[in-house]
Structures are given as structure tokens and as C-alpha cells.
C-alpha positions, 0 to 999 in steps of 0.5 A, a space after each residue: 664121380 662119373 661124367 653124368 653125375 658131375 653134369 647132374 650136380 652142376 645142373 642142380 646148383 642154384 647158380 644154374 637154376 636161378 638164371 633159368 627161373 629169371 629167364 622164365 619170369 622174363 618170358 612170362 612178364 614180357 609185354 604185360 602190365 604187372 601187378 605189384 606182387 608180380 613186380 616184386 617177384 620179378 625183382 627177386 628173380 632179378 637179384 638172383 640172376 645178378 648173383 648168379 651172373 657174378 658167380 659164372 663170371 668169376 668161373 670164366 675169369 678164373 679159367 681164362 685169366 686176367 685181363 680177359 675175364 674182366 673184359 668178357 664180363 664188361 663186354 657181355 654186360 654192355 652189349 645187353 645194356 645197349 640192347 635194353 637202351 635201344 628197346 626202350 628208345 624204340 618203344 618209347 618214342 621221342 620222349 626217350 631221346 635222352 635215354 642213351 645219354 642219361 644211361 651212359 653218363 650214369 654208367 660212367 659216373 657209377 663205374 668211375 666213382 662208385 665201383 672204383 671208389 668202393 674197390 679201392 676202399 675194400 682193397 685198402 681195408 683188406 690189405 692196408 694199401 690198395 696196390 694196382 698198376 698205374 700204367 694200365 689204370 691211367 691208360 684206361 682212365 684217359 681212354 674213358 675221359 676221351 670217349 666221354 668228352 667226344 660223346 657227351 661234351 663235344 655236341 654242345 659246341 658243334 654247329 652242324 644242327 641247331 641245339 646241342 645235337 650232332 649232325 648225321 655226319 658228326 654222329 657217324 664220326 663219333 661212332 667210328 672214333 668211339 669204336 676205334 678208340 675202344 678197339 685200340 685199348 682192347 688191343 693194348 690191354 690184351 696184347 701189346 701191354 697185357 702186363 699193365 693190367 695184371 693184378 699185383 702182389 703187395 710188393 708190386 710184383 705180378 701175381 702168379 698164374 693159377 695152378 692149371 690143375 685148380 682151374 675149372 674144367 672145360 665142361 664147367 667153363 662152357 656151362 658158366 658161359 651159357 649161364 652167364 649169357 642167360 643170367 645177363 639176358 634175364 637181368 636186363 629183361 627183368 629190368 625192362 619188365 620193372 621199368 614201367 613201375 620205376 618210371 611211374 615212381 619217378 613221375 609220381 615223386 616229381 623227379 626228372 626223367 633222367 633218373 630212369 637212366 640212373 636206375 637202369 645203369 644201377 641195375 645193369 652194373 650190379 653184376 660188375 659191382 659185386 664182382 669188382 668188390 669180391 676181387 678187391 677182397 681177394 687183393 686183386 684191386 687191378 682186376 676191380 679197376 679193369 672191370 670198372 673202367 672197362 665197363 665205362 669204356 665199353 658203355 660209351 664205345 658200344 652205345 654210341 655206334 648203335 645209337 648212330 645206327 638207330 638214328 639213320 632213318 629220316 623219321 627217327 626221333 633226335 638222339 640228344 647226347 650233350 649234357 645239359 649241365 655242361 651246355 648251361 655252364 658253357 653258355 654262362 661262361 660265354 655270356 658272363 663277360 659281356 653282361 656282367 655276373 650271371 648271378 647277383 653278388 651284392 647284398 640282397 
């Protein structure tokens, strides 16, 4: 097969056509009020773009190898997730001041509980034992915990501003610290201790690198890079297009506004969830954990600096990051010793 025939075959694949259609749906629906039928069409395009993004991410990961492939997907998804959060916050006004917190917290919970748990279960069902590297996974989990505490817990205990909110200087420190922690972990993952993040065989040895002859060609890899970006932009853009319907449904059901952040996180993390599950089915549980924990890390490490930048104008609405449940729990622990039990303990 000559080069032109190869290119023609690649272009006619559904994994190329669907992201383009989803991007076209994004252009046609941007800034418009959609009918229920149009919302359903955009949702179908969104689902197709998610599946296409998973395919292209796997092609890239196969070409560049672990752990670079999982890192590329995690960063790409998070960058566009941050763009979606900022767009919704700018358009929504003061009522969206907690959107970043809700989305980041939902992303951390979905990745650390949902994706990690699902990957371990699939890997254990597939091979009886889910084998992964404890050194690399433990370091990733410790970094996620540190970043989450810094951005979601610490604002509860600061006194620079009234309420559970960072002062501008504190928010700047949290942003710089988040970037430094994330950059340090990426250096450890890709340079210093790269072996800790490579998938293992059932007997605990690193898996052999793929045969160079079986790797995707340069042209196919370049096409996958372009289509991955198109698919991810379409995923996030189409998610924004259907977000008014989601918000209306949440409001009609009487649910809290934080549910919107959960839905955004679920939609944005769909490509990584499917990629992680497919990696676990191929007995590459370490790759699944790299995807999950890397997404949680990137979600905090990249979102907080951008939120700090958007909060620089004096007229910008407040950016609330502290988790209200932690705030209430901390207040109860401070009040209970002085005023007795927070809740009645005797018979009613």
C-alpha cells in the first residue's frame, strides 16, 4: 500500500471522523440555547469523542511507552478541564465561586476511589492478582494527598481573610507550591525513578518494551496527537454545551449546586477511565494507576495556579477552595469540648 492510500485509510476511520463531527457540533452549538433533541445529539457526539480520545491516547502511549503515554493523556485532559472550569466561572459570575473546588474535589474522589478501585478490580479478575509497583504508586498517592490538603483543607484554618478563603498572598503561595510539587513528581516519574512507574509482569519484573517494528508509524502517531487534541476539545466543549441542561436538571431535582462539579468531572474523566480499564484488562495495572493518580495530581497542580491568576483582578469574585464538610467538622471539634457534645446522646 502506497503512502496516499495509507493516509486515505487513516482519514476514513471512525476514530478520525467522530472527533471532527463532535468538534463541528461544538461550533454549531456554542453560545446557543439547545432544544432537547439538540442536547441528545451533542451528548452522542460527546460519547463518540470520548471513545475516539481513548483510542488515540493508546496509540500515543504505545509509541512513546510508559510512563510518558499516561502522563500525556492526564495532562491533556486536565489542561482542557481547567479551560472549561475557567470559562464557566467567568461566564457564571459570583455563584460559580465554588465550581473549581467542587470539580477538583470530585476529580480527586473519582480518580482515587473510582478509577483506582475499578482498575484494581479488573486487574484482579483478569489475573487473580493485580500487580503494581508500590514505590511509584505510594509516591503518587502521597503527592495527591499533599496537594489536596494544601488546596482543599488548609484554607479552613487560615486567618488572612474572613471565612474559609485564602488571602491573595496565600493563594499565590498555594499556586506556586502546587506547581512545584507537580513538576517535582513529573521529574521523578520520567527521569529519576522511571522504573517505579513501569508496568510489571505477574512475577514482579518490568515488562519488556514493545518490538519497535510493531510500534505505530510516525504518520499514524502524528495523526493521533492531532485527533486526541480535537477529541478532547470536543469532549470539554460539548460538555459545556450540555451543562445548562445539567444545571437545570440539578436545580429542578433540588440537589446542591456542587453536583454540577461532579458531573463535569465525570464527563471530563471518561477518556481516562476507559483507558485505565483497558490497560488493566491487558495486565498493565501500573499504567492504570499512573493514569488515575496522575489525573488527580494534574487536576490540582494545574487548576489552583490558574484559579490564582483569575483571582488577581480586584473586581473578581471570591475563589472558595475549602471543603465545607471539613470546616464544619473542625468547628465541631473546637466547640464540643467547651460546650458539651455537639449532638444529644441521651434518650429522646
